[in-house]
C-alpha positions as CSV (number, residue, x, y, z in Angstrom):
1,M,179.3,10.0,65.1
2,R,179.1,6.6,65.0
3,I,180.0,5.0,68.2
4,G,180.9,1.1,69.3
5,I,181.0,0.5,73.0
6,V,182.1,-3.0,74.4
7,C,180.7,-4.1,77.8
8,P,182.7,-7.3,79.0
9,Y,180.6,-8.4,81.7
10,S,177.2,-10.0,81.0
11,W,174.1,-7.6,80.7
12,D,171.5,-9.8,82.3
13,V,173.4,-9.7,85.7
14,P,173.4,-6.2,86.3
15,G,176.5,-4.3,87.7
16,G,178.1,-1.1,88.2
17,V,180.1,-1.5,84.8
18,Q,176.6,-2.5,82.9
19,F,174.9,0.3,84.5
20,H,177.4,2.6,83.1
21,I,177.8,1.8,79.9
22,R,173.7,1.6,79.4
23,D,173.3,5.1,80.8
24,L,176.2,6.3,78.9
25,A,174.9,4.8,75.6
26,E,171.4,6.7,76.4
27,H,173.0,9.9,77.0
28,L,174.8,9.5,73.7
29,I,171.5,8.4,71.8
30,R,170.0,11.6,73.2
31,L,172.5,14.1,71.9
32,G,172.2,12.5,68.7
33,H,174.9,9.8,68.0
34,E,174.6,6.1,66.8
35,V,175.6,3.9,69.6
36,S,175.6,0.3,69.3
37,V,176.9,-1.9,72.7
38,L,178.1,-5.2,72.4
39,A,177.6,-7.3,75.3
40,P,177.4,-11.2,76.7
41,A,173.8,-11.8,77.3
42,D,171.8,-15.4,77.6
43,D,169.2,-15.8,74.8
44,E,166.3,-15.2,76.7
45,T,167.4,-11.6,78.0
46,P,165.4,-8.9,76.9
47,L,167.9,-6.0,75.4
48,P,167.5,-2.6,74.8
49,P,167.5,-1.8,70.9
50,F,171.0,-0.6,71.3
51,V,172.6,-3.6,72.7
52,V,173.9,-6.5,70.3
53,S,174.1,-10.2,72.1
54,A,177.6,-11.5,72.0
55,G,176.3,-14.7,73.4
56,R,176.4,-16.3,76.5
57,A,178.6,-15.8,79.3
58,V,180.5,-17.8,82.0
59,P,180.9,-17.2,85.6
60,V,184.8,-16.2,86.3
61,P,186.4,-15.2,90.0
62,Y,187.3,-11.8,89.3
63,N,188.5,-9.1,91.6
64,G,187.1,-10.5,94.9
65,S,183.8,-10.9,93.2
66,V,182.4,-13.4,90.0
67,A,182.1,-12.0,86.6
68,R,180.3,-13.1,84.3
69,L,182.5,-13.0,81.0
70,N,182.6,-14.1,77.3
71,F,185.9,-15.5,75.6
72,G,186.6,-18.4,72.6
73,F,186.7,-18.6,68.9
74,L,182.6,-18.1,68.6
75,S,182.9,-14.8,70.2
76,A,185.7,-13.6,68.7
77,A,183.7,-13.8,65.3
78,R,180.7,-12.2,66.8
79,V,183.3,-9.3,67.7
80,R,184.8,-9.0,64.2
81,R,181.4,-9.3,62.8
82,W,180.1,-6.7,64.8
83,L,183.1,-4.1,63.9
84,H,182.6,-5.0,60.3
85,E,178.8,-4.2,60.7
86,G,179.2,-0.9,63.0
87,D,181.9,0.7,60.7
88,F,182.4,3.0,63.5
89,D,183.9,6.2,64.3
90,V,185.2,5.0,67.5
91,I,185.1,2.1,69.7
92,H,184.9,2.6,73.3
93,I,186.2,-0.6,75.1
94,H,185.5,-1.2,78.7
95,E,188.1,-3.2,80.8
96,P,190.1,-4.1,78.1
97,T,192.5,-6.3,80.2
98,S,189.6,-8.8,81.5
99,P,189.3,-12.2,79.9
100,S,186.0,-11.0,77.7
101,L,184.8,-9.0,74.6
102,G,186.8,-6.1,75.5
103,L,190.3,-7.9,75.0
104,L,188.9,-9.7,72.0
105,A,187.5,-6.2,70.6
106,C,191.1,-4.7,71.3
107,W,192.7,-7.4,69.0
108,A,190.6,-6.9,66.3
109,A,189.4,-3.7,66.1
110,Q,191.2,-0.9,63.9
111,G,191.0,2.8,64.3
112,P,190.6,5.0,67.0
113,I,189.9,3.0,70.5
114,V,189.5,4.5,73.8
115,A,189.0,2.0,76.6
116,T,187.8,2.8,80.1
117,F,189.3,0.9,83.1
118,H,187.1,0.3,86.3
119,T,189.1,-2.2,88.3
120,S,190.9,-1.0,91.5
121,N,193.2,-3.7,92.7
122,P,196.9,-2.7,93.8
123,R,197.9,-6.5,94.1
124,S,197.2,-8.2,91.0
125,R,199.4,-10.8,90.2
126,A,197.4,-12.2,87.4
127,M,197.4,-8.9,85.8
128,I,201.4,-8.7,85.9
129,A,201.5,-11.7,84.8
130,A,199.3,-11.3,81.7
131,Y,200.8,-8.4,80.6
132,P,203.0,-9.7,77.5
133,I,199.9,-11.1,76.2
134,L,198.0,-7.8,76.7
135,Q,201.0,-5.4,75.6
136,P,199.9,-5.9,71.7
137,A,196.6,-5.2,72.5
138,L,197.0,-2.4,74.7
139,E,199.5,-0.3,72.2
140,K,196.5,0.1,69.8
141,I,194.5,2.1,72.4
142,S,194.0,5.5,71.6
143,A,193.3,7.0,74.9
144,R,192.7,5.7,77.9
145,I,190.4,6.6,81.0
146,A,190.0,5.6,84.7
147,V,186.8,6.1,86.8
148,S,188.9,7.1,89.8
149,E,192.4,8.3,90.9
150,Y,192.7,4.4,92.1
151,A,191.6,2.6,89.0
152,R,194.4,4.7,87.2
153,R,197.1,4.1,89.9
154,T,195.8,0.2,89.3
155,L,196.4,0.6,85.5
156,V,199.8,2.6,86.1
157,E,201.7,0.5,88.4
158,H,200.4,-3.0,86.5
159,L,200.4,-2.0,82.6
160,G,202.3,1.7,82.8
161,G,201.1,4.3,80.8
162,D,198.8,6.7,82.0
163,A,195.2,7.8,82.0
164,V,192.5,10.8,82.2
165,V,190.3,10.4,85.3
166,I,186.3,10.6,84.3
167,P,184.2,9.4,87.0
168,N,180.9,7.2,86.9
169,G,178.1,9.4,85.3
170,V,174.8,9.5,87.1
171,D,171.2,10.7,85.8
172,V,171.0,13.0,89.1
173,D,167.6,14.1,88.5
174,F,166.3,10.9,88.0
175,F,167.0,10.1,91.6
176,A,166.5,13.8,92.6
177,R,162.6,13.5,91.5
178,A,161.8,10.1,92.6
179,E,158.8,10.1,95.1
180,P,159.5,8.2,98.5
181,R,157.2,5.0,99.0
182,T,155.1,5.5,102.3
183,E,156.3,1.9,103.4
184,W,159.9,2.3,103.2
185,T,159.9,5.8,105.1
186,G,161.0,6.4,108.4
187,T,161.3,9.7,110.0
188,G,159.3,12.3,108.1
189,R,161.5,11.7,105.0
190,A,158.3,11.3,102.8
191,D,157.4,15.3,103.5
192,R,160.5,16.2,101.9
193,P,160.0,17.9,98.4
194,G,163.5,17.2,97.1
195,P,167.0,16.5,98.3
196,D,167.8,19.7,99.3
197,A,165.1,20.0,101.8
198,G,165.5,20.0,105.8
199,D,165.0,16.4,107.3
200,G,161.7,17.0,108.4
201,G,161.2,15.3,111.4
202,S,163.0,12.9,114.0
203,P,162.0,9.6,115.6
204,E,160.5,11.2,118.6
205,G,158.8,13.8,116.7
206,T,157.1,11.7,114.3
207,G,156.7,8.2,116.1
208,R,157.7,6.9,113.3
209,P,160.8,4.3,113.5
210,A,164.0,5.0,111.3
211,T,165.2,3.1,108.3
212,I,168.6,1.9,107.2
213,G,169.5,1.3,103.5
214,F,171.6,-1.2,101.7
215,I,171.5,-2.2,98.4
216,G,173.8,-5.0,96.8
217,R,174.6,-8.5,96.2
218,I,173.7,-10.3,99.5
219,D,176.2,-13.1,98.8
220,E,179.1,-11.6,97.9
221,P,181.2,-10.4,101.1
222,R,183.2,-7.5,100.1
223,K,179.7,-5.6,99.7
224,G,179.8,-5.8,103.8
225,L,176.5,-7.1,104.5
226,P,177.7,-9.0,107.1
227,V,179.6,-6.2,108.6
228,L,176.1,-4.2,108.8
229,M,174.2,-7.4,110.2
230,R,177.1,-7.7,113.1
231,A,176.2,-3.8,114.1
232,L,172.4,-4.2,113.6
233,P,171.9,-5.6,117.3
234,K,173.8,-2.6,118.7
235,I,171.8,0.0,116.6
236,L,168.6,-1.7,117.8
237,A,169.6,-1.6,121.2
238,E,170.1,2.2,120.9
239,R,167.4,3.2,118.6
240,P,164.5,0.3,119.3
241,G,162.2,0.0,116.2
242,T,164.8,0.7,113.4
243,R,164.2,-1.1,110.2
244,L,167.4,-2.6,107.9
245,L,166.0,-2.7,104.6
246,V,168.1,-4.5,102.2
247,A,167.7,-4.6,98.3
248,G,169.6,-7.3,96.3
249,R,169.7,-11.0,95.4
250,G,170.9,-13.5,97.7
251,D,170.5,-16.1,100.2
252,E,168.1,-14.0,102.8
253,Q,168.0,-16.8,105.1
254,E,171.7,-17.1,105.3
255,A,171.9,-13.4,105.7
256,V,170.3,-13.1,109.0
257,A,171.7,-16.4,110.3
258,A,174.0,-14.9,112.5
259,L,171.3,-12.3,114.2
260,P,169.9,-12.9,117.7
261,P,166.3,-14.0,117.0
262,E,164.9,-11.0,118.2
263,A,166.6,-8.9,115.9
264,R,165.7,-10.6,112.5
265,G,162.3,-9.0,112.4
266,A,163.8,-5.9,111.9
267,V,165.5,-6.9,108.5
268,E,163.2,-6.3,105.6
269,F,164.4,-7.9,102.3
270,L,163.2,-6.5,99.2
271,G,165.0,-8.6,96.6
272,M,166.0,-7.3,93.1
273,V,164.8,-3.8,92.6
274,S,164.0,-2.1,89.5
275,D,165.9,1.2,89.0
276,E,162.3,3.4,89.7
277,D,162.2,1.3,93.1
278,K,166.1,1.9,93.5
279,A,165.4,5.6,93.6
280,R,162.5,5.6,95.3
281,L,164.2,3.3,98.2
282,L,167.1,6.0,98.5
283,R,164.6,8.9,98.9
284,S,162.5,7.0,101.7
285,V,165.5,5.7,104.0
286,D,166.8,8.0,106.8
287,L,170.2,7.0,106.4
288,Y,171.9,4.9,103.4
289,V,174.8,2.8,104.5
290,A,177.6,1.2,102.2
291,P,179.7,-1.1,104.3
292,N,181.9,-2.4,101.4
293,T,185.0,-3.9,102.8
294,G,187.2,-3.7,99.6
295,G,187.8,-4.1,95.4
296,E,185.8,-0.8,94.9
297,S,187.6,1.6,92.4
298,F,184.5,4.3,92.7
299,G,181.1,3.7,94.2
300,I,178.2,4.4,92.2
301,I,175.9,3.7,94.5
302,L,177.2,6.6,96.8
303,V,176.4,9.1,94.0
304,E,173.2,7.5,93.5
305,A,172.3,8.0,96.9
306,M,173.5,11.4,97.2
307,S,171.8,12.2,94.4
308,A,168.4,11.0,95.8
309,G,169.5,13.1,99.2
310,A,169.9,10.1,101.3
311,P,172.6,10.8,104.0
312,V,175.4,9.0,103.5
313,L,177.4,6.3,105.8
314,A,180.0,4.4,104.2
315,S,183.4,2.3,105.0
316,D,186.3,4.4,104.4
317,L,187.9,2.8,101.5
318,D,189.6,5.4,99.4
319,A,187.6,5.3,96.5
320,F,184.9,5.9,99.1
321,A,186.4,8.9,100.7
322,Q,187.2,10.1,97.2
323,V,183.6,10.5,96.1
324,L,182.2,11.4,99.1
325,D,184.6,14.2,99.4
326,K,187.0,13.1,102.1
327,G,184.1,12.9,104.3
328,T,182.2,16.2,103.8
329,A,179.6,15.1,101.5
330,G,178.8,11.3,103.8
331,E,180.4,10.4,106.9
332,L,183.0,7.5,106.9
333,F,183.6,4.8,109.7
334,A,186.4,2.3,109.5
335,N,186.4,-0.4,107.2
336,E,185.0,-3.6,108.8
337,D,184.7,-2.2,112.1
338,A,181.1,-3.1,113.3
339,D,181.5,-1.1,116.5
340,A,182.3,1.9,114.5
341,L,179.3,1.6,111.9
342,A,177.0,1.0,115.0
343,A,178.3,3.9,117.0
344,A,178.0,6.4,113.8
345,A,174.7,4.9,112.6
346,V,173.0,5.4,116.1
347,R,174.7,9.2,116.6
348,L,173.2,10.0,113.0
349,L,169.8,8.6,113.9
350,A,169.6,10.9,117.0
351,D,170.8,14.1,114.8
352,P,168.0,15.2,112.3
353,A,170.2,18.3,112.1
354,R,173.4,16.5,110.9
355,R,171.2,14.5,108.6
356,A,170.0,17.4,107.0
357,E,173.2,18.8,106.7
358,L,174.5,15.7,104.9
359,S,171.8,15.1,102.3
360,E,172.4,19.4,101.7
361,R,175.9,19.1,101.0
362,G,175.6,15.5,98.9
363,S,173.2,16.8,97.0
364,R,175.5,20.0,95.9
365,H,178.5,17.4,95.6
366,V,176.8,15.1,93.3
367,R,176.3,17.3,90.5
368,R,180.0,16.9,89.6
369,F,179.2,13.4,88.5
370,D,175.7,14.0,86.6
371,W,175.7,12.8,82.9
372,S,175.7,16.5,81.3
373,T,179.4,17.0,82.8
374,V,180.8,13.4,82.7
375,G,179.2,12.8,78.9
376,A,180.7,16.1,77.8
377,D,184.1,14.8,78.8
378,I,183.8,11.4,77.7
379,L,182.9,13.0,74.4
380,A,185.9,15.2,74.3
381,V,188.0,12.1,74.6
382,Y,186.2,10.6,71.7
383,E,186.6,13.9,69.7
384,T,190.2,14.0,70.5
385,V,191.1,10.7,69.3
386,T,189.1,10.7,65.8
387,A,190.5,14.0,65.1
388,G,194.2,12.7,65.7
389,A,193.3,9.5,63.6
390,A,192.0,12.0,60.8
391,S,195.3,14.0,61.1
392,V,197.3,10.5,60.7
393,A,195.4,9.2,57.8
394,T,195.4,12.6,55.7
395,D,199.5,12.7,56.5
396,E,199.6,9.3,55.0
397,R,197.8,10.1,51.9
398,T,200.0,13.0,51.3
399,G,203.1,11.0,52.0
400,L,201.9,8.1,49.7
401,R,201.1,11.2,46.9
402,A,204.5,12.6,47.5
403,R,206.1,9.0,46.7
404,L,203.8,8.4,44.0
405,G,205.2,12.1,42.2
406,L,201.5,13.6,42.4
407,A,201.9,15.9,44.9
408,R,200.4,19.3,44.2
409,D,202.1,22.6,44.3
């Protein structure tokens, strides 16, 4: 099958949607399909062989974040050329309502279109206001996918219609096989052979300080690092020596500015990390904390952490609660409540048996998000819409032959 995938956000600024599209494309290619991804990208950005650049993107405030989007006459021309040269059996457009390549592709594409909706935003006045403009494009979509029940709800409330829920995918084994790094390990995780093994130690038993992990953009408030920073002094008061490992881009000095001077040494900034080091970090820490405050429709980092066997503590956003199986595969704390975060982290760091239980439950639960399952579900959608398009084309040819008096007995 020839598959064209449209990414709305800039390829050179990594994010959850880009990672999802990249991993989906690689999964489909491994299965023998021909895949081309169209994405915004700066000229100097190194691209995988299956990605075609649609040109430079511009930053635009979007859904509580800053998205780098691509729109305009030049972009529209590149979209049309990509569609013509690709001659795809199916087009898969991500975020077709964003003012970027997805909407341009929806306007220009012919044939079966599958659209995936990632956004969870229950109060989007902009989406409601834009509906008359979006409607002609949305009517061309053959099948809709939402990455979570909350993304589906946003779609239904703002645009009408419905969607099948297919979550984001993760290569579970990639994270499960990662080797911990000694400088990132805390209470004995370096000795763990896999994410389904026991905890292997405690601060008291090993003499090693515990490590807490956070991965996300430092200067994006909704990722919740300020909440974690407010909780950190209370964690250190109960668990001296605990280290917080922070991976992501942003102003590191500003991130620790509100901390007491004596607590700043407990924070280690790792900057942007590779996929391999992200997996190794998640395999190393005693506790992964996701303090995000809102705007999340799924929570791919939670799935990655569970894949690596990290016990997870997350804010009780609806999307996070769904990913963590209502708190059975990871613990939840009250959103934006630094005291609740600190209390839960202290309790978990003092309880290796509970961390081991969360690790084991998360490792079992996360298998439903593996690409072997998610990819098969997406392919089933592709096959359904292409079969439907073929049936319609056959009916149209039959009708034409009948009108021309060419019907066969």
